[in-house]
C-alpha positions in Angstrom: 121.9 -101.1 -135.0 124.9 -103.4 -134.6 124.0 -105.2 -137.8 123.9 -101.9 -139.7 127.3 -100.9 -138.5 128.8 -104.4 -139.2 127.4 -104.3 -142.7 128.5 -100.7 -143.1 132.0 -101.4 -142.0 132.3 -104.3 -144.5 130.6 -102.9 -147.5 129.9 -99.2 -147.2 133.0 -97.5 -145.6 131.6 -96.8 -142.2 134.4 -96.1 -139.7 132.6 -94.8 -136.6 129.3 -93.8 -135.0 128.9 -90.4 -133.4 127.6 -88.7 -130.3 127.4 -85.1 -129.1 127.7 -83.7 -125.7 127.0 -80.3 -127.3 123.8 -79.9 -129.4 122.5 -83.5 -129.0 123.1 -83.5 -125.2 124.2 -87.1 -125.0 124.1 -88.4 -121.5 126.8 -90.7 -120.1 124.5 -93.7 -120.0 123.6 -93.1 -123.6 127.2 -92.9 -124.6 128.0 -96.2 -122.8 125.2 -97.9 -124.8 126.5 -96.4 -128.0 130.0 -97.6 -127.1 128.7 -101.1 -126.6 127.1 -101.1 -130.1 130.3 -99.7 -131.6 132.6 -102.2 -129.9 130.3 -105.1 -131.0 130.6 -103.8 -134.6 134.3 -103.0 -134.4 133.9 -99.4 -135.3 135.2 -96.2 -133.5 133.3 -93.5 -131.7 133.3 -89.8 -132.7 132.3 -87.4 -129.9 131.6 -83.7 -130.2 132.4 -82.2 -126.8 130.7 -79.2 -125.2 133.2 -76.5 -126.1 136.8 -75.6 -126.7 137.7 -76.0 -123.0 135.3 -78.7 -121.9 137.7 -80.5 -119.6 135.1 -82.9 -118.1 134.0 -83.9 -121.5 137.6 -84.6 -122.5 138.1 -86.7 -119.4 135.1 -88.8 -120.2 136.3 -89.2 -123.8 139.7 -90.4 -122.6 138.1 -92.7 -120.1 135.8 -94.4 -122.7 138.5 -94.6 -125.4 136.9 -92.2 -127.9 138.7 -92.1 -131.3 137.6 -88.8 -132.8 137.1 -85.7 -130.6 135.5 -82.6 -132.1 135.4 -79.2 -130.4 132.5 -76.9 -131.5 132.3 -73.2 -132.1 136.1 -72.6 -132.4 136.0 -69.3 -134.2 139.4 -67.7 -133.4 143.0 -68.7 -132.9 142.6 -68.0 -129.2 139.7 -70.4 -128.9 141.7 -73.0 -130.7 144.7 -72.4 -128.4 142.4 -73.1 -125.4 141.2 -76.4 -127.0 144.8 -77.5 -127.7 145.8 -76.6 -124.1 142.8 -78.5 -122.7 143.5 -81.7 -124.7 147.2 -81.6 -123.8 146.2 -81.3 -120.1 143.9 -84.3 -120.2 145.7 -86.5 -122.7 149.2 -86.4 -121.2 150.5 -89.7 -122.5 152.0 -89.6 -125.9 150.5 -92.9 -126.8 147.0 -91.7 -125.9 147.4 -88.6 -128.1 148.5 -90.8 -131.0 145.4 -93.0 -130.6 143.1 -90.0 -130.6 142.2 -87.7 -133.5 141.5 -84.1 -132.3 139.4 -81.9 -134.6 137.7 -78.6 -134.4 134.5 -77.4 -136.1 134.5 -74.8 -138.8 130.9 -73.8 -138.6 130.6 -70.0 -138.9 131.7 -67.4 -141.3 133.8 -65.8 -138.5 135.8 -69.0 -138.1 136.3 -69.1 -141.9 137.7 -65.6 -141.9 140.3 -66.8 -139.2 140.9 -70.2 -140.8 144.4 -69.7 -142.2 145.6 -68.5 -138.8 143.9 -71.4 -137.0 145.2 -74.0 -139.4 148.7 -72.7 -138.9 148.2 -73.1 -135.2 146.8 -76.6 -135.6 149.7 -77.6 -137.7 152.2 -76.7 -135.0 153.3 -78.6 -132.0 151.3 -79.1 -129.9 148.5 -78.8 -132.4 145.5 -80.8 -133.5 144.7 -83.0 -136.4 142.1 -81.3 -138.6 138.8 -79.5 -139.3 135.2 -80.6 -139.5 133.1 -78.4 -141.8 129.7 -78.1 -140.1 127.5 -77.0 -143.0 124.2 -76.5 -141.2 125.6 -73.9 -138.7 127.8 -72.5 -141.4 124.9 -71.7 -143.7 123.0 -70.4 -140.7 125.8 -68.0 -140.0 125.6 -66.7 -143.5 121.9 -66.0 -143.0 120.7 -68.5 -145.6 119.5 -71.3 -143.3 119.2 -75.0 -144.1 117.9 -74.4 -147.5 121.2 -72.9 -148.5 123.4 -75.9 -147.4 124.0 -77.1 -150.9 124.4 -73.6 -152.3 127.5 -72.4 -154.1 128.0 -69.9 -151.3 128.6 -72.7 -148.8 130.3 -75.2 -151.1 132.9 -72.9 -152.6 134.0 -71.8 -149.1 134.2 -75.5 -148.2 136.5 -76.1 -151.1 138.7 -73.3 -150.0 138.8 -74.8 -146.5 139.6 -78.2 -147.9 142.6 -76.8 -149.8 143.9 -74.9 -146.8 143.8 -78.2 -144.8 145.4 -80.2 -147.6 148.3 -77.8 -147.9 148.8 -77.9 -144.1 148.6 -81.7 -144.0 145.5 -81.7 -141.8 142.4 -83.8 -142.1 139.2 -82.3 -143.6 135.8 -83.8 -142.6 132.4 -82.7 -143.9 129.2 -82.9 -141.9 125.8 -81.2 -141.7 122.7 -82.5 -143.5 124.7 -85.1 -145.4 122.3 -87.1 -147.5 121.8 -88.2 -151.1 121.3 -84.5 -152.0 124.8 -83.7 -150.8 126.6 -86.2 -153.0 127.6 -83.8 -155.8 129.1 -81.4 -153.3 130.8 -84.1 -151.4 132.5 -85.2 -154.6 133.6 -81.6 -155.1 135.2 -81.5 -151.7 136.8 -84.9 -152.4 138.3 -83.6 -155.6 140.2 -81.1 -153.4 140.7 -82.9 -150.1 138.4 -85.0 -148.0 139.2 -87.4 -145.2 135.7 -88.4 -143.9 132.1 -87.3 -144.1 129.4 -87.8 -141.5 125.7 -87.9 -140.9 124.2 -87.1 -137.5 125.1 -90.6 -136.1 127.4 -92.3 -138.7 130.9 -91.5 -140.0 132.2 -92.7 -143.4 135.7 -92.7 -144.9 136.0 -90.6 -148.0 136.5 -93.6 -150.2 132.9 -94.5 -149.6 132.0 -91.9 -152.2 133.4 -94.3 -154.9 131.4 -97.3 -153.8 128.3 -98.4 -155.7 126.5 -99.0 -152.5 126.7 -95.4 -151.4 123.0 -94.6 -151.6 122.1 -97.7 -149.6 124.8 -96.7 -147.1 123.1 -93.3 -146.6 119.7 -94.9 -146.2 121.2 -97.2 -143.6 122.6 -94.2 -141.8 119.1 -92.7 -141.5 117.8 -96.1 -140.4 120.5 -96.3 -137.7 119.6 -92.8 -136.4 115.9 -93.7 -136.3 116.6 -97.0 -134.4 118.8 -95.1 -132.0 116.1 -92.6 -131.2 113.5 -95.4 -130.8 115.9 -97.2 -128.4 116.4 -94.0 -126.5 112.7 -93.3 -126.2 112.0 -96.9 -125.0 114.8 -96.8 -122.5 113.7 -93.6 -120.8 110.1 -94.7 -121.1 110.9 -97.8 -119.1 112.7 -95.8 -116.5 109.6 -93.5 -116.3 107.2 -96.4 -115.9 109.2 -98.7 -113.6 108.1 -97.0 -110.4 104.5 -96.2 -111.4 103.0 -99.1 -109.4 104.8 -98.2 -106.2 103.9 -94.5 -106.6 100.2 -95.5 -106.9 100.5 -97.7 -103.9 102.2 -95.0 -101.8 99.7 -92.4 -102.9 96.8 -94.7 -101.8 98.5 -95.4 -98.5 99.1 -91.7 -97.9 95.4 -90.9 -98.5 94.5 -93.6 -95.9 97.1 -92.2 -93.4 95.8 -88.7 -93.9 92.2 -89.6 -93.1 90.9 -88.6 -89.5 
C-alpha cells in the first residue's frame, strides 16, 4: 500500500488517502494504521466525519493531523452553520485552521436546491473551504440509483455546482464511483472548476486528469482499496484467533471442574 501511494504521489497526482467515520465506520486503530501508511508515503489524510456536528470526530481529526475534513449530509444553511461552529470550537488556533481544509458534502437534491445559500455562508468568515460532490448518494436522492451516476441528470447539476463554487472562490471536489467510466464527466467538471477527485480510498489532484498514466492510476486506486480490505480482514482475524487456544483450555478446565 505504501508503494502504491509513493508511486502515485510521484507519477499519478495522488495527494491523500481517505477514511470515513460515517458510512465506512473506520475505527480509531484502523485510522492509525492508515495514518502510518500515509506518513510513510508522504501524502495527506482525508477524513469524512460522522455528521455536521460530530465534535468527537473533529477532536480525533485534530489530534491525528488530518488534512481534509468532510462533513456528510449537510443539506441546509442551518446544518452548515452547525458544522462551521463545531470546527471553530475544536480548531481554535488560527494556524491549525490554516493547515486543515474543511469541506461539506453535496450529496442530495435537497442540498443542491440550497447550494447557493450554503456557498454564500461557506464563503464568509468564519466559513469553510469547499464542497465535495458525492455522486452515489446524489443519484440515489434523485431516485435513479448507481446506474444513473454518469447520467446527464447528475453531471449537469455537478457542473452547476462547480460553477457556483468557482465564482465563490471555493474548492470543488468530486467523488462517488470514480473509475475509468467517469473520466469523460470528470473532464466536464474540470472544464468548469475542479480541485480534486477521489475514489473510496485515494484522492487525486485535478491535474491528474491530464496525465497519460491516469488509467493506471485508477487501477492502482482499486488495488490499494483491495489491499486495505485484505489487511483489515487479516488484522481482525488475528485478533479473533489469538485467544482461541486459551479459550479451549479454559473450556476443558471448566468441564473438569464441573464434574461431580
